[in-house]
Every structure is written in structure tokens, then in C-alpha cells.
N, C-alpha and C positions, 0 to 999 in steps of 0.2 A: 504494500500500500504506500502511495506517495504521501509525504508529509507536506501539506500545503504551507505550514508555517516556515518551512525551510525552502519554499519555492520549487518543490519537486513536482514533476509531471511524469506520468507513465506513458511509454510508447512501446507497443508490441511490434517487434520487427523480426521477420523470418520466424514467427511463432514463439519468440522469446521475449519475455517482459524485461524492459529496461527502465530504470528510474533516471530521469534527466534532471539537471539543475544547472543554473548559470552561476558558476563561481566567478570570482574576479578574473582569474586566468582565462576562463571560458569567454567572458565578456571581452577581454582584450583580444583574444583570438578572433572573436566575432567581428570586432571593429576592423581588424587587419584584413580579414577575409572579404569583408564588404567594402573595404577602402573608405570607411566612414569616419568623419571627424568626431561625431558623437552618435550615440544610440538613440537620441531623441528623434532624429529623422526616421529611423527604422520603426520606432514605436508609432510615430505619426502615420507612416505608410500602412502599418497593420490596422490601426484604428480606422483609417479611411478605406481599407480594403484594396489598397494599391500596391500590395507586396508582390514580389516576383518569386518564381520557383527557386531562384538562386538564394533569395532571402530565407525561404523556408528551409532549404537544405543547409544553409550556413547556421541557422538557429538550431536545427535538430542536431547537427554535428557538434556544435559548441555545447549544447545541453547534454548530449550523450557523453562527451568527453568529461564534462563537469561531473557527471555521475559515475565516472570510472571506466567507461567503455574504451577499448583500445583500438577499435577499427578505424578505417580511414574514409575519406570522402567517396572513393570508388565503391567501397562496400556499401555505404549508405545509399548511394545512387542506384545500386543494383538490388537493394533489399526490397522485400515485400512488406509493406506497412499494413497492419490490420486496419481495415476500414478504408484503405486506399489513399489517394493523394489528399482528399479533403480532410481526412482524419489526421494526416501528417501536418497539414496547414493549421488545423485547430489546435493540435498539440504544440506547435511552434508558437502560435499566438498566446496560448495559455502560459507557456513557459516564460515568454517575454513579460506578460502581465504580472505573473507571480514574482518575477525577479524584482519588479519595481513597486509591488503592492505594499501599502502600509499594513501593519499587523491586523488592524480591524477589517481591512479589505480581503485578507487571506482566508477569512472564515467562509465566504460565499462560494 
């Protein structure tokens, strides 16, 4: 079970359950991967529904690595995500929202 208070989100990939979270290191990796000055623009893109597949993959990869997964981008791109691409996008958006949620927002 994912711990919302710690910003964790579960992703089922290739039939295996993975707990993702955005650690500081994962956030730095995400900024570098997306060549972003800040993550605010990424948050705004997700809130407006203007995110790209690259955004989703980068978020999932950063979250998986933050959760201890040792795979790489190639493995993630070829993986089967339970629920399909939309489930992956929802998990990425939830991961981003939880990383920046205030404690009282993490309850919902």
C-alpha cells in the first residue's frame, strides 16, 4: 500500500507492483530530463492537461527510481502498465500532486 503522507503512488508495471515517490534526487533528475528551469511549469502543464508523453515517462521514471527501482528508460518505455497509457498518465499526475501537497491535502 502506498503511503500518501510520504507522497507515494503505486504503479503496476509488467504485472509487478511498484511504489513510486519523488525524492529530491528524483526531482533533480526530472528537471534535467525535461530540461526545465523549474517544476512549476510541469505542474502547470499537468493541471491544464497539456502534458506530453515525454512528461509522463520522465515523471514515472523519476518516481520509480525514487522508490528504489533500478530499471532504465528503455525498460519503462517497453513495459506494460496496468490500465494502459491513461493509467500511467494518472499515476504520473498523482505523483506530481502528492510531491507538492501540503499535509492536509494528502488525506484526499
